[in-house]
Each structure stands twice: as C-alpha cells, then as structure tokens.
Backbone bond lengths (Angstrom), bond angles and torsions (degrees), N, CA, C in turn:
res aa  C-N    CA-C-N  psi(-1)  N-CA   C-N-CA  omega(-1)  CA-C   N-CA-C  phi
1 M - - - 1.449 - - 1.527 109.33 -
2 H 1.332 116.42 136.87 1.457 121.63 -178.72 1.526 110.57 -87.77
3 S 1.325 115.23 151.67 1.459 120.12 178.09 1.519 109.80 -69.90
4 P 1.333 118.05 159.30 1.468 120.84 177.65 1.527 112.80 -57.17
5 V 1.328 117.74 -36.01 1.463 120.36 178.93 1.522 110.08 -65.56
6 S 1.310 117.84 -42.13 1.468 121.44 177.92 1.518 110.85 -61.15
7 Q 1.318 117.27 -38.91 1.458 120.88 179.48 1.525 110.80 -67.72
8 V 1.317 118.28 -39.18 1.461 121.57 177.83 1.518 109.95 -63.90
9 I 1.329 117.37 -45.97 1.464 120.95 179.88 1.522 110.68 -63.73
10 Q 1.315 117.45 -39.54 1.465 121.50 -179.37 1.525 111.20 -59.81
11 H 1.323 117.63 -35.11 1.461 121.81 -175.85 1.526 113.10 -105.19
12 A 1.319 117.20 12.26 1.465 121.17 -179.12 1.535 109.98 -66.18
13 P 1.341 116.76 142.40 1.468 119.64 179.66 1.526 113.08 -79.03
14 F 1.309 118.07 3.44 1.458 122.69 -179.93 1.523 108.81 -127.04
15 G 1.310 116.70 164.23 1.456 121.34 -178.14 1.519 112.72 -75.89
16 V 1.338 115.46 130.24 1.460 121.61 178.77 1.524 107.93 -133.46
17 A 1.344 116.38 138.70 1.459 120.26 179.04 1.518 110.30 -137.74
18 R 1.312 115.12 150.01 1.470 121.37 167.53 1.508 106.34 -102.13
19 I 1.330 116.02 134.04 1.460 122.36 -176.74 1.524 108.88 -118.46
20 S 1.339 116.25 137.12 1.469 120.51 178.55 1.524 110.38 -78.44
21 E 1.310 115.63 172.69 1.466 120.63 179.81 1.527 112.48 -61.90
22 D 1.334 116.74 -28.05 1.461 119.49 178.66 1.536 111.79 -93.31
23 M 1.341 116.14 20.78 1.462 124.73 173.32 1.531 114.24 65.40
24 R 1.328 116.68 34.28 1.463 121.11 174.65 1.523 108.77 -107.21
25 F 1.334 115.80 149.52 1.455 119.70 176.52 1.517 109.51 -66.18
26 V 1.312 116.83 129.89 1.456 122.33 175.94 1.526 108.63 -99.37
27 A 1.329 116.52 -41.48 1.460 121.98 179.04 1.519 108.85 -156.43
28 V 1.317 116.07 145.13 1.466 121.31 174.94 1.520 108.20 -133.40
29 N 1.331 115.65 151.18 1.456 118.12 175.61 1.534 108.61 -84.22
30 P 1.331 118.44 166.60 1.468 120.72 -175.49 1.534 113.82 -57.68
31 R 1.320 118.31 -35.20 1.464 120.09 -178.86 1.531 110.84 -64.25
32 L 1.312 118.02 -45.48 1.460 120.40 178.73 1.522 110.01 -66.82
33 G 1.324 116.68 -38.09 1.463 119.74 176.48 1.519 111.38 -58.52
34 A 1.330 117.27 -40.63 1.463 120.98 178.08 1.525 110.79 -66.28
35 L 1.324 117.26 -37.80 1.451 120.50 179.64 1.529 112.07 -69.11
36 L 1.329 117.38 -31.88 1.458 121.70 -177.22 1.533 113.40 -91.48
37 R 1.309 117.04 -6.88 1.465 120.79 -178.30 1.528 109.63 -61.12
38 P 1.316 116.97 134.23 1.473 119.13 179.07 1.528 111.43 -65.56
39 V 1.294 115.89 144.94 1.461 121.90 177.57 1.519 108.51 -77.94
40 T 1.313 116.68 130.97 1.458 120.95 178.32 1.518 109.37 -107.55
41 K 1.304 115.70 146.19 1.463 120.87 176.76 1.510 108.62 -92.95
42 D 1.315 116.26 134.65 1.474 120.98 179.05 1.495 111.54 -84.77
C-alpha cells in the first residue's frame, strides 16, 4: 500500500520526480512521464 503522499503525487496534474543523489530519476508521476516522452515522427 502506498502512502497518502505517494498517492497525491501519482495523481498530481503537474510533473513530479524523485531524484537520486547521483541526479538520476528514481520515480516520476505519469504527467512528467508524458512531458518527457520522446517525440516520434509518423
């Protein structure tokens, strides 16, 4: 079960990320994932 804070971040309307000490993404919410998704050419 996730904490209430994790649930709020998961459903946040803005991009949120957890970053490790070596500056790598540890977790991102779906909104930030959508913003960071590479653009594909059709």
